[in-house]
N, C-alpha and C positions, 0 to 999 in steps of 0.2 A: 349259521344253522337255520335262523328263522323261526318266528313264532308259530304255533299251530293255528289253523283256521278257527275263527270264532267258534265256541261251542254252541252258541245259540244257533247258528247256521246250521250246523250238523244236527241239532235236534230237530230242526224244523224241515230240512230237505235232504239230509243225508250228506255224505261227503261229495265235493266236487267231483265230477266224473274225470277219470285219468289222473287225478292228483296222487303224488308221492307222500303226501302228508296227511294221509287218513288216520284218524284217531281211533278208529274202531267204534264200537257201541258205547259211547261215552256215559249213556244212561245205564248200561248194564252194570248194576251193582252185585258183585258176587257175593254170597254168603258162604261161611265156613263150613266144614264138614261137621263140626260140633253143633252147629245149629240145625243142620238136617236131622242129626240124630236126637236132638233134644238134649238140654243140659240140666243136671240135676241140682244146680246150685241156686236156680230161681225158677220160678213158674214160668209157664208158656206166654202169659199175659205180659209179664214183665220183660221176658225176652223179645217178644214182638215190639213192644214200646222202645226198648232199647235200640234195636235194630233199625227202626223206622226213624228214630231221632237222628242217628248217625247218618243214614242214608238220605235224610233230607237236608241235612247241612251239607254233606259231601255233594249231593247233586247241585245245591245252589252255588256252592264254592266253585266248582268246576264249569258250571254253565256260565258263571259270570267272568269266567277267564282268570280268576285270582289263582286258582290252582289248576293243575293238569292231569296228573294221576296220583291217587292216594291208595294207602292201606292203613286200616284201623282195626286193632284187636284189643278186646277186653276180657280180662280174666277176673273171676270172682269165685274166692273160696277154693282155688285150685283147679278151676275149670275154664276152659275158653267158652265164654257165653255168647260172644259175638265177634265176627270177623267180616268185615265189610270192605270191599275194593271196588274201585271205579277209576274211570278216566283212562288215559293212554299213555304210553312211553314209547321211546325209541332207544336203540342200542348203538354202540360204536360200528357194529357189524352192518347194520340196516337202519335207513331213515324211514322205513315204512313204520305206520303207527300200529301198535298192538294193544289190546285190553290189558289193563294191569289185573293181575290175579294174586293169589296169595303165594304164588311160587315166583312172582317177579322180585329180583334182587334190587334193593335201593341203597344209595349211599346216604349214611346217616351222620357222618362226622363224629362229633364228640359224644353221641349217644353211647358209643362202645366204650367210653370211659367207665360207664357203670358196668358194662360185662367184665371189663379188666378188673373191676372191684370185686366182682364175684369170683373171678379166678383168684384174687388174693385171698378171699374169704375160704376158698377150698384149701388154700395151703395152711392157714391158720386152723381149719377143721381137722386136717390131717396131721397137725403138730410139727410142721415143718418151719414155722415161724410164728411170732406173736405180735400184736399190734405194738405192744410196750417196748420190745426190745430194739437196740439200736440196729439201723440198717447195715451198719459197718460188721454187725456180728454175723451176717449172713452173706454180705458183698463187702469185702474187706476194703477193696480200692474206693468205695464210695466214702470211707472216711476221711479222704484227703481234703485239704483246703478248708479245715474248721469244721467238718461234718461228722466227726467221730460219735458224737452223741445223739445226733438225730434220730428220733424214733421212727419206726415203720408209719406210725399213726400220723405223725406231724409230716412226713414225707409225701404221703399220699392224700393229705387233706389240704394241699396248696398253702402249706405253712413253712416250707423249708427254705424260702428265700432264693429259689433257683429258677425262676419263670422264664428267663430270657433264651435267646437262640444266638448262634454265632455264624458268621460267613463261612467259617470253616466246615461247619456241619452242613450247610445248605450246598456247598460246593461237592462234599462228599456224597450227598444223596443225588445230586445230579449225575456224577460219575457212576453212581450205583446202578443207572439205567443199562449201563454196559458191564459193570463188575459184579452185579448180583446184589441182592437184599442185605446179605450178610456184611458186606462192606459198609453200607451204610448203617446198619444196626451197630456194629462195632464203633462206628464214628460217633454215633449218639450216645453211647454208653461211656465212652471216654470223655466226651464233653461234660456230661453229668458229673462224673468222678473228679475233674479238676475244677468245677464250678464252686466258686467261693460264695456263701450266702450273702445276699443283698440286705439282710436284716437279722435281728436276733431270732434264732430258730424258734418257733412255736408261738411267737408274740402277736403275729398279724397274719392275715391270709391274703393271697393275691394270685389270681388264675394263672396256673402253669399251662398255657394252652397246648404246648407241643413238648415241652421236656418231661411232662407228666408220663408220655409214652414210655419214655426210657427209664424213668423212676420206677413206675410200677412193674414194668416190664422186666427190668434187671432184679427187683426184689424177687418177684415171682420165679424168673429164671435160677437165680442162686439159691432160693429156698427149696425149690422142686427138682432142680437140676434138668429143667426142660423149659424150652422157649415157651413163653405165654401163649404164641399161637396155638403149640400143641395142647397146653393145658385147658384153653378154652374149647378146643376141638374135642378133647378126651372127657373132660370132667364136666362140660356144660353142653356143647352141641350134641354129642354122641348120646349122653343120657336122655337128653330130650327128643332124641330121634330126628335131629335136623342138621346132622354134620354135612349134608350137601346143601344147606340152605343157609348157612351162617358162616361168615368169614370175618376174621379180625386181621385185615390186611392180607396181602399176598392171594388176591383172587386168581383161581386158575384160569388159563386162557380159555379152556372149554366152557367156561361160565360166562363168558362175555355176551353170549347170545340173549342172556335173559337178565342182564345188568342194565338197568335203566340210565339214560343220560339225563344229566340235570337240565332243566328247562327254565326259561325265563317266563314268569308270568306277566301277563300284559299289563298288569297293574304297575310295574316298575319300567323306568327308562332304559333302553339299552345301554346307555353309557354307564350309568350307575351300577346296573346288574353285571355288566362286563368287567368293570373295575373290581367290585367286589368278588366275583367269582375267580377272577385271575388271582387275586391275593390269597383267596381261601385254597384254590387249587394249588397254589405254591406251597402254602403250608401243609396241605396233604401230601404233596409229592416228597417233601423233605421229611415227613414223619412216617407215612404209611408204606413206603416202600419196604420198611423192616417191620414196622409193628402198626402204625397208624392210630390216629386218633379215632378212626373208624374206617371200614371199607364198605362193606355192604352185609346186610343181614335182614331176614325176613321179619315183618311187623308181627308176627304171630309168637313173639317170645318174651312178652313182659313176664312171664312166670319166672324167669330168671332173676327178677328184680324183687320178687316178694316172698312167695311161700318157700322157694328152693326145694319144694317137693311137689310141684303142680303136676297134675295128669298122672299121680301116683309115682313120680320119680324124684327121689331125694337127691338133692345136690349137696347140701351141708346139713348138719345136725340142728335141731331146734336150739340147742344150748349156744351154738355159735351165732345164730342169728338173734338170739336174745343178748348175747354179749354186745354185739353190734349196736344193736337198738339202744341199750342202755348207755353205750358210750355217746352215740349221736345225740341222745335226749338230754344227757347230763349238762345243764347249764353252766357249770363250773368249767366245761371243756371249751365254751365259746370264746371266740376273740373277734377283735374288729377286722375290718377289710381295709387295704391299703387304698388311699383316695377315695374312700367312699363311708357312708355311715351304716353299712349293711352289717348285720351279726352273722359271722361264719361259724357254723358248728364243726364238730370233729367229725368229718364227712367219710373217712377211711375209704376214699376212692370215688364215692358218690358225688354229688353236687353240694358243696357247703352252703349254699344259699337257697333260701325259700323263695318263691314267688306267691304270693298269698292269694293271688287270683286263681290259683290252682290247689295250693296247700291248705289242709286243714291243720288243726294243732296236731303235734306229735311228729313222729319219725317218719320221713320218706326217703325210700331209695329211688333215686331218679337222676336223669341227666338229659339236658338238651343238647342239640348239635348245630353248629354254625349252618344256617340255611333254613332251620325251622322245624327239624323232626323232634320228637321227644318220646322218651320212655319213663314211665312214672309208676311207683307203687308205694302202697301203705301197708307195711307188714301187719299193723295190728287190725285193720279192717280186712285185709287179704284182698284188696282190690288193686289192680293194675291196668295200665293201658299203655299202648304204643300207638302213635300216629306218625306215619313214614309218608313222604311224599317227594314228587319229582321235580316240583317247582322249587327253585332255590331262591329263596328270599333274603335279600341282604339286610333285613330289619334288624338282625342282631349285630351287624357290623355298624350300621350308619344311624339307628335310631334309638340306641341304648337299651334295647328290649332283647329278651332271650327266647321269647315264646311268641311266635306271629299271632294275631287276632283270630284267624281261622283256626289254628289248632287249639287256643284257648276256648273257643266256642264249643268244639267238639268234646273236649275234656270235661268242661262245666256240664254239658248236656247229659253226658254218660254218669257223671256223679250225682246230678238231680234225679236221674232215674233210679239209681241204686241206692241212694239215701232211703228212698221208701222202702227197700228191702231190709236196710240196716234195722230200721224201726219194726219192720214185719217180723224178722226173723230173730230179732233179739240179740243172742249171743252170736258176736262175730269173731 
């Protein structure tokens, strides 16, 4: 594919004449509709400060070549107070560079584990299941191989002891390219059903990087009698009026023209990036044919991580959100992490581990994705942010970090601006 031309050159003299690798107006930072109309959650001065902080960092990151195309959306007290987009992207249908807008679809990998957690929350809210009940009470076959007592809470909090993958499932997903997504989905479900836990259930946590898809997907499917893809579409995407902008796997063919390709930031060697992307793509292929760690969704959706009623749209009741917060914050529910000294909370589908360069004290609904995207929300302060990007950074695979420095800088800058508002407005 090749790297894009240096952004500094484009900023200085425009794209090379006749090139097919034009990135568009890389300094053109689009602001969201909410900004144009004015947001009631913060005053105009703070809003401008917030947008300029994001724009400045984004422009620097793209100009340096570390990033290629980006979307950043910030919600505060149920309103989108900033949506900033910049840089360029290419698609599988065209290698011509286009400017990233809020309508560009980006791959986010495991960020969508958090969306799956919200889907499960809607099932709990509807009385279709409860976090405390055994998975086998809604999904009988899951109880095989010593899993009959595993609770839904432990299963989706990476505590069930079934984190692995099998060659048979990989092969089934390769065949699914011809036989269809359901063939792959059924293979993954059967794999989970037969999986014997690798440790005593509920005692430690270890990241279920791919099997999580079928665990939470199966629970939602048997509890609601609908595939999780449909639950996300009906109970989340349609309610937020983004049914054509948010996909949990199974991206329609007619959307490929606005789905961005992953790009190699110049900061990484081609060999290192290619190995990482190949491994990640293999993981994605064998999971997202049927469900996916994630496929594509727009960065203007962090409301699903926090209020559950952003923009006047209620996803679940306040009592269900409070139940989740209490379970996640209760220290008696914490366990250790296999092979690490990290504390893992009862995450109920969100990430069990905190990154204290981003987190404050208290509960956070969040998840990062392989490659560097993040969606993060604090239910108590009603702050949330999503940072999505086209540059696939292998930092999460090679350097032991789950959030790249550029993304951390944006999140911290936004929080610094809005902390002023926490003190100014008092009651959050």
